[in-house]
C-alpha positions as a Markdown table, in Angstrom:
| # | Residue | x | y | z |
|---|---|---|---|---|
| 1 | Met | 6.2 | 31.4 | 49.8 |
| 2 | Pro | 4.9 | 33.9 | 47.2 |
| 3 | Pro | 6.7 | 37.3 | 46.9 |
| 4 | Ala | 3.7 | 39.1 | 48.4 |
| 5 | Ala | 3.6 | 36.9 | 51.5 |
| 6 | Arg | 7.4 | 37.3 | 52.0 |
| 7 | Thr | 7.1 | 41.0 | 51.7 |
| 8 | Val | 4.4 | 41.2 | 54.4 |
| 9 | Leu | 6.4 | 38.8 | 56.6 |
| 10 | Phe | 9.5 | 41.0 | 56.3 |
| 11 | Leu | 7.4 | 44.1 | 57.2 |
| 12 | Leu | 6.1 | 42.4 | 60.3 |
| 13 | Leu | 9.6 | 41.2 | 61.3 |
| 14 | Ala | 11.3 | 44.5 | 60.6 |
| 15 | Thr | 12.8 | 44.7 | 64.1 |
| 16 | His | 14.5 | 41.3 | 63.7 |
| 17 | Thr | 18.3 | 41.7 | 63.9 |
| 18 | Ala | 20.0 | 39.1 | 61.8 |
| 19 | Ala | 22.6 | 37.0 | 63.6 |
| 20 | Gly | 25.5 | 35.6 | 61.7 |
| 21 | Trp | 28.8 | 36.5 | 60.2 |
| 22 | Ala | 29.4 | 39.8 | 58.4 |
| 23 | Ala | 29.6 | 39.5 | 54.7 |
| 24 | Gln | 33.0 | 41.2 | 54.4 |
| 25 | His | 33.9 | 39.5 | 51.2 |
| 26 | Thr | 32.2 | 38.9 | 47.8 |
| 27 | Glu | 32.4 | 35.1 | 47.6 |
| 28 | Pro | 29.2 | 33.6 | 46.2 |
| 29 | Leu | 26.7 | 32.1 | 48.6 |
| 30 | Arg | 24.6 | 29.0 | 47.8 |
| 31 | Val | 21.2 | 27.7 | 48.5 |
| 32 | Gly | 19.9 | 24.4 | 47.4 |
| 33 | Tyr | 19.0 | 20.8 | 48.1 |
| 34 | Thr | 20.7 | 17.4 | 47.5 |
| 35 | Glu | 18.3 | 14.5 | 47.2 |
| 36 | Arg | 19.0 | 10.9 | 46.4 |
| 37 | Asp | 18.9 | 11.2 | 42.6 |
| 38 | Arg | 19.3 | 14.9 | 42.1 |
| 39 | Ala | 20.9 | 18.1 | 43.3 |
| 40 | Phe | 19.8 | 21.6 | 42.6 |
| 41 | Gly | 20.2 | 25.2 | 43.8 |
| 42 | Phe | 21.8 | 28.5 | 42.8 |
| 43 | Thr | 24.6 | 30.8 | 43.9 |
| 44 | Phe | 24.7 | 34.6 | 44.1 |
| 45 | Thr | 27.2 | 37.2 | 45.2 |
| 46 | Pro | 26.1 | 39.6 | 48.0 |
| 47 | Pro | 27.4 | 43.1 | 48.4 |
| 48 | Ala | 30.8 | 43.5 | 50.1 |
| 49 | Gly | 31.0 | 45.3 | 53.4 |
| 50 | Lys | 31.0 | 44.5 | 57.1 |
| 51 | Asp | 27.5 | 45.8 | 57.7 |
| 52 | Trp | 25.9 | 43.0 | 55.6 |
| 53 | Lys | 25.1 | 40.0 | 57.8 |
| 54 | Gln | 24.0 | 36.6 | 56.8 |
| 55 | Asp | 21.0 | 34.8 | 58.4 |
| 56 | Lys | 20.4 | 31.2 | 57.2 |
| 57 | Trp | 17.0 | 29.6 | 57.6 |
| 58 | Gly | 18.0 | 26.1 | 56.3 |
| 59 | Ser | 19.8 | 24.7 | 53.2 |
| 60 | Gly | 17.1 | 26.1 | 50.9 |
| 61 | Asn | 16.8 | 29.6 | 52.3 |
| 62 | Leu | 19.1 | 32.4 | 53.4 |
| 63 | Ser | 19.1 | 36.2 | 53.7 |
| 64 | Val | 21.7 | 38.8 | 53.9 |
| 65 | Asp | 20.7 | 41.9 | 55.9 |
| 66 | Trp | 21.8 | 45.5 | 56.2 |
| 67 | Asn | 20.7 | 47.7 | 59.1 |
| 68 | Ala | 18.0 | 45.1 | 59.9 |
| 69 | Gly | 16.6 | 46.8 | 63.0 |
| 70 | Ser | 15.7 | 50.0 | 61.2 |
| 71 | Thr | 12.2 | 50.8 | 60.0 |
| 72 | Thr | 13.4 | 53.8 | 58.1 |
| 73 | Asp | 16.3 | 52.5 | 56.1 |
| 74 | Ser | 17.0 | 48.7 | 55.9 |
| 75 | Arg | 17.9 | 46.2 | 53.2 |
| 76 | Lys | 17.5 | 42.5 | 52.8 |
| 77 | Ile | 18.6 | 40.1 | 50.1 |
| 78 | Glu | 16.6 | 36.8 | 50.2 |
| 79 | Ala | 17.6 | 33.6 | 48.3 |
| 80 | Tyr | 15.2 | 30.7 | 48.5 |
| 81 | Met | 13.8 | 27.7 | 46.7 |
| 82 | Thr | 10.2 | 27.5 | 45.5 |
| 83 | Arg | 7.7 | 25.1 | 44.1 |
| 84 | Pro | 6.0 | 26.9 | 41.2 |
| 85 | Asp | 2.2 | 26.7 | 41.4 |
| 86 | Val | 1.9 | 27.0 | 37.7 |
| 87 | Pro | 4.3 | 25.9 | 34.9 |
| 88 | Thr | 7.1 | 28.3 | 34.2 |
| 89 | Ser | 6.9 | 27.4 | 30.5 |
| 90 | Pro | 5.5 | 29.2 | 28.6 |
| 91 | Leu | 7.0 | 32.1 | 30.7 |
| 92 | Ser | 4.1 | 34.4 | 29.6 |
| 93 | Gly | 1.7 | 32.4 | 31.7 |
| 94 | Tyr | 4.0 | 32.3 | 34.7 |
| 95 | Ile | 4.5 | 36.1 | 34.5 |
| 96 | Glu | 0.7 | 36.7 | 34.3 |
| 97 | Asn | 0.2 | 34.5 | 37.3 |
| 98 | Ile | 2.8 | 36.4 | 39.4 |
| 99 | Arg | 1.2 | 39.7 | 38.4 |
| 100 | Arg | -2.3 | 38.6 | 39.2 |
| 101 | Lys | -1.4 | 37.1 | 42.6 |
| 102 | Leu | 0.4 | 40.2 | 43.7 |
| 103 | Glu | -2.5 | 42.5 | 42.6 |
| 104 | Gln | -4.9 | 40.2 | 44.5 |
| 105 | Asp | -2.8 | 39.9 | 47.6 |
| 106 | Phe | -2.5 | 43.7 | 48.0 |
| 107 | Ser | -5.9 | 44.8 | 46.7 |
| 108 | Asn | -7.3 | 44.9 | 50.3 |
| 109 | Ser | -4.1 | 44.7 | 52.3 |
| 110 | Pro | -4.2 | 46.5 | 55.6 |
| 111 | Val | -0.4 | 46.9 | 55.5 |
| 112 | Ala | 0.4 | 48.4 | 52.1 |
| 113 | Thr | -0.8 | 49.4 | 48.7 |
| 114 | Ile | 0.9 | 48.8 | 45.3 |
| 115 | Asn | 2.5 | 52.0 | 44.0 |
| 116 | His | 4.3 | 50.4 | 41.1 |
| 117 | Leu | 4.4 | 46.8 | 39.7 |
| 118 | Gln | 6.2 | 45.5 | 36.6 |
| 119 | Val | 6.6 | 41.8 | 35.8 |
| 120 | Ser | 8.4 | 40.9 | 32.6 |
| 121 | Glu | 10.8 | 38.4 | 31.0 |
| 122 | Tyr | 14.3 | 38.7 | 32.3 |
| 123 | Pro | 16.5 | 39.5 | 29.3 |
| 124 | Ala | 19.6 | 37.7 | 30.5 |
| 125 | Asp | 17.8 | 34.4 | 31.2 |
| 126 | Lys | 14.5 | 33.6 | 29.6 |
| 127 | Arg | 13.7 | 31.0 | 32.3 |
| 128 | Cys | 13.2 | 33.9 | 34.7 |
| 129 | Ala | 10.6 | 36.5 | 35.4 |
| 130 | Ser | 11.8 | 39.9 | 36.5 |
| 131 | Ile | 9.7 | 41.6 | 39.2 |
| 132 | His | 9.8 | 45.3 | 40.3 |
| 133 | Leu | 7.4 | 46.0 | 43.1 |
| 134 | Arg | 7.1 | 49.2 | 45.1 |
| 135 | Leu | 4.6 | 49.4 | 48.0 |
| 136 | Glu | 3.5 | 52.4 | 50.0 |
| 137 | Leu | 2.9 | 51.4 | 53.6 |
| 138 | Arg | -0.5 | 52.6 | 55.0 |
| 139 | Gln | 1.1 | 53.6 | 58.3 |
| 140 | Pro | 3.4 | 56.7 | 58.1 |
| 141 | Ala | 6.6 | 56.8 | 60.0 |
| 142 | Ala | 6.8 | 58.4 | 63.4 |
| 143 | Asp | 7.9 | 61.7 | 61.9 |
| 144 | Gly | 5.1 | 61.7 | 59.4 |
| 145 | Gln | 7.1 | 60.6 | 56.4 |
| 146 | Arg | 5.7 | 58.1 | 53.9 |
| 147 | Gln | 7.2 | 54.6 | 54.3 |
| 148 | Trp | 8.0 | 52.4 | 51.3 |
| 149 | Ala | 8.9 | 48.8 | 50.7 |
| 150 | Glu | 10.6 | 48.3 | 47.3 |
| 151 | Gln | 12.0 | 45.1 | 45.8 |
| 152 | Tyr | 13.6 | 43.7 | 42.7 |
| 153 | Thr | 13.2 | 40.0 | 42.3 |
| 154 | Leu | 14.1 | 37.2 | 39.9 |
| 155 | Ser | 11.7 | 34.2 | 39.9 |
| 156 | Cys | 13.1 | 31.4 | 37.8 |
| 157 | Gly | 12.0 | 27.9 | 36.8 |
| 158 | Ser | 14.3 | 24.9 | 36.8 |
| 159 | Pro | 15.5 | 23.9 | 33.3 |
| 160 | Arg | 15.3 | 20.2 | 34.4 |
| 161 | Tyr | 12.7 | 19.8 | 37.2 |
| 162 | Ala | 9.2 | 21.0 | 36.8 |
| 163 | Asp | 8.6 | 21.1 | 40.6 |
| 164 | Val | 11.6 | 23.3 | 41.4 |
| 165 | Gly | 11.9 | 27.1 | 41.2 |
| 166 | Tyr | 14.4 | 29.7 | 42.4 |
| 167 | Glu | 13.9 | 33.2 | 43.7 |
| 168 | Leu | 16.4 | 35.9 | 44.5 |
| 169 | Arg | 15.2 | 39.2 | 45.9 |
| 170 | Tyr | 16.8 | 42.6 | 46.8 |
| 171 | Tyr | 14.5 | 44.5 | 49.2 |
| 172 | His | 14.7 | 48.1 | 50.5 |
| 173 | Arg | 12.4 | 49.5 | 53.2 |
| 174 | Tyr | 12.8 | 53.2 | 53.6 |
| 175 | Thr | 11.1 | 56.6 | 54.3 |
| 176 | Asp | 11.1 | 59.5 | 51.8 |
| 177 | Ala | 14.3 | 60.9 | 53.3 |
| 178 | His | 16.2 | 57.6 | 52.6 |
| 179 | Arg | 15.0 | 56.9 | 49.0 |
| 180 | Asp | 18.0 | 55.6 | 47.0 |
| 181 | Pro | 18.2 | 56.8 | 43.4 |
| 182 | Asn | 20.7 | 54.0 | 42.7 |
| 183 | Leu | 18.6 | 51.2 | 44.1 |
| 184 | Gln | 17.9 | 49.5 | 40.8 |
| 185 | Ala | 21.6 | 49.4 | 39.9 |
| 186 | Lys | 22.5 | 47.9 | 43.2 |
| 187 | Ala | 19.8 | 45.3 | 43.0 |
| 188 | Glu | 20.7 | 44.4 | 39.4 |
| 189 | Gln | 24.3 | 43.8 | 40.4 |
| 190 | Val | 23.2 | 41.2 | 42.9 |
| 191 | Leu | 20.5 | 39.7 | 40.7 |
| 192 | Gly | 22.9 | 39.5 | 37.8 |
| 193 | Ser | 25.2 | 37.3 | 39.8 |
| 194 | Met | 22.6 | 34.5 | 40.1 |
| 195 | Arg | 23.8 | 31.2 | 38.7 |
| 196 | Ile | 21.5 | 28.1 | 38.7 |
| 197 | Glu | 23.3 | 24.8 | 39.4 |
| 198 | Glu | 21.7 | 21.4 | 38.7 |
| 199 | Asp | 22.9 | 17.8 | 38.6 |
């Protein structure tokens, strides 16, 4: 699912309360698949704290949620497998495709408008595109404050399999009163823990 569709899906499901164990430790979590002749996936380390809860959607998708029922201050980390719709090499073409699709998806969206969008090569791993997307929701909060949906994402191509991709996303939905000046640093700590594993 493309990042834009996942963002809209999360906005619509904002009242979903994640069921699962609390992530009270910082051991890596893994998503991936094992097939007859190959195995692929990646690990990442979620934030510590009893308020982070894991919700698994299958072997190739999982999320870790904080304050999931809130529409004014909630966070979600999503890890999932993808099938790139364009080649990830050269990365410049992949980056341009991501940018173009996000701009198209939100150009007439009834849910949100793009306030900021940056898509670039991830310096730590040249197989990956780094995405920073901040959306302003069209509907204000009940108290009149603006509502925002902001995410930092890594979208990576497999070094071995052309039909395999990996995405890890740190998402924050908030109102003006809950804007986090340290959001980028928190997201980068999680994204920086991503490790691709392939056999």
